[in-house]
N, C-alpha and C positions, 0 to 999 in steps of 0.2 A: 256242674258247669265248669267249662275250661277257662283257666286263668291265662290270658294272653299278654299280661303286663310286661313280662320279660322280653317278649318279642318287640313290643312297642318301645321299651327302653333302648334296646339295641338299635332299632331302626332310627330312633330319635338321635342317638349318639352318632350314627353314621351320617345322617343328614346334616347335623350341626358341624361335625368334623369336616365334611366335604365343603360346606359353606365357608368355614374358616380357612381351609386350605386354598380354595379358589380365590378368596379375598386377598390372602397373603400373596398368592401368585400374581394377581392382578396389580396389587400395589408394588410388588417387586419389579414387574416388567415395565409398568407405566411410570412409577415413581422414580426408579433409578435412572430411567432414560431422561426424565425431566430434570432430575438432579444433575446429571452429567451435562445436559444442555446449559443449565444455569451456571455450573462451574466453568464451562468453556466460555460462556458469555462474560463472566466476571474476569476471567483471565484476559480476554481481549480488551475489556474495559480498562484493566490495569495496564495492559500493553499500550493502549492508545494514549493514556496519560504519560507513560514513559516516552513515547515517541513525540509527544508535544515538547517535552524537555529536550529530546534529541534534536528536533527541528530548530528549537531556539538556540541550542549550542552551535549547530551548523550555520545558522544565520549570523551568530556572533563572529564566526570565522570568516564567512563569505562577505559580510557587509560591515561588521564591526571592527575588523582588523585583528581579532584575537589570534594568537599564534597556535593555540590548541585548546581542546576541551575534552573532558571525559564524562560520559553518560552512564549512570548505573542502571541496569535493567535486571529485574528479577524474572527468571524464566518460568517458574511455577509449572513444570511439565509441558513447556512449549519449546519450540525450536527457533533460535535466532540465526539468520543466515545473511551473509554478505554475498549476493548472488553473482551470476554471470553478467557480463557487460552487454549493453544494448545501445543502439545508435539513435542519435537525434540530430536533425539538421534544419537549417534555414536556407532557403534558396529563392531566387527570383524566377519569374516566369520565362525569362530568356535562357534558363538553364544554369545561370551562375550560382554557385554555392557560396554563401557569404558567412556561414557559420556552421560548424559541425562539432559534435562531441560524442564520446563513448563513455557511458557511466554505469556503475553498478547500483543496484537497489539493496536496501536493508529490509528484511522481512522478519516478522515475529508471528508465529501461528501454531495452531494445534493440529493442522493437517496440511497436506501439500508438500512440495519439495522445491526449495530454492525460490526462484522468481515466480514459479507457477503456484502461487499460494491460493488455496481454496477457502481459507478462513483465517483472518488475522489482521495485522496492521503492516503497512508498507511505507517506507520513506523512499521517494524516487524523484530525482531532479528538483529537490527542494520542496516537494509536495508530500503530504501525508494522506494515506488512504486507509479506510477501514473496509475490509473484505469480509462479506458474509455469504450465506447460501444464496441470497437473492441477488448478489452482485457486489459492486464496489462503489463507495462514495468518497469523494475527496473531502477530507476534513480540514486541510490547510492548503492554500493555493501556493504555487511556485512563485519565485520572485520575477514574474513577468508583468510588464505594464503595456497595455495596448491602447493606442489612440490614433486618431486620424492624422494628427500633426506629428506625433512622436511615439515610437514603440521601442521599449527596452526589453530585451530577452537576456537574462543573466542565468547562465548554466551553473548549477552547483554539481560538479562532477566528482563522484566518489571513485577512488582507486583502492585496491587491496594492497596492503603493505607486503603481503606474501606473494602477490601476483596471481593468486588463485582464490577460489571460493573458500570462505571461512564459515564454519557452522558450529554452534554450541547447543546442546540439548540437556534437559534434566530439570532439576529444581534449584539450581545454584543461582547466585547473583553474578552477573558478568559486567565488564566494563567495555564500552565502545569508545576507544581512544581515537580522536580525530586530530590530525595535524595539518595545518595550512601548507599547501604547496605554492602554487603561483596563481596570480590574478592577472588577466590580460584582456585588453579590448580586442576582440576577434575581428570585428568589422564595424565601421561607422559609415553608412551610405545614405544617399537620398534616392530611393528607388523611383524609377520612371514607369515601372510596371508592377504587377502584383507580387506579393511576398507569400511564400508557402512555408509553413512550419510542419515538420513531420516528426512524430514521436513514435519510437518503437517500444512497445510495452507488451503486456500479456493481454489476451482477449478479454479477460474479466475486467481489467482496469481500463481497457480502451474506451469503453462506454463512458466512464467517469471523466477521462481526458476530453473526449468529444463534447460532453455536456459543458465542461469548463470553458473550452475554446468558444463554443457557440454563445455562451453567456457573455464572455469577454469581448467578442467581436461583434456583438449585436449593434446594429446601426452604423458600422464602419463600411466604407465603400468596398465593393467587391467581396464582402465577407461570405464565405461558403466553406463547408466541410464535406469531404467525400464520405460516402456511405461505408460503414465498416464491413469488411469481408471475412472476419473471423481470424485474421492473421495476427492481430494485435497492433497493426499499423494505423495511426491516426494522422490524417493529412488535412490541414485547413489553410485557406488562402484569404488574403485581405490586402488592402491598399493603405499605405501610410507615407507621409512626406519625409520622415526621418527615421531610420532604422539603426539601432545601437545594439550590438551583440557582444556580450562579455562572458568570461568564463573564470570560475574559481575552482581550482583542483584541491581536493581534500583527501589525504591519505588516511585510511581507516584500518584499525586492528581491533579484533574482538579478543579480549583476555578473560 
């Protein structure tokens, strides 16, 4: 009688080894991807908390009269950027521009470049956004107040101390130093026709701005927002008896 136990042992070993190898490979591919996603999400969570502090500090400068503030942000393999300038303006339906500003945004993220962030946190015009794969959500509203009787639009305008884009990457801890520039009343009018607010941002954040304006303008006379065209321009109109536009300039350096 032929003894086939040796063949069976070798076959069993090959099958068990193949199963272990396949399991390890599956865990490596799926597990490491999930782990990386979890790490990125945690980085953005930490960044969001840091940007809440940043927003509070900028508010102290713009509304509390503080001369300067410094915000500590741990990068943790992310990139912090003081980006390019973008325009924002307020105009009347007769074509009169009653307030305009050019401001930079601050972004912290794991991907994307400068203003065009695909995942991370953004400070823009006093508002804080969280940007994820599904889009952007406004976590903190800008210092705007809308009402049928009185509307106040206070621009928090960021300028670069160097006059150019500033960027830091890696795992270090950086300081965002903010120094108060000037505060001025840009316009104080009693409009006899519709007011239009236009915000120039990125396409990803435009949806969040539009949702914010639609919620704030709900129930106001003449309230309407144009459809988004993918350019990042958000335009909304409304009617108000009293329009107050102010601007605080803050000079920013990333160290």
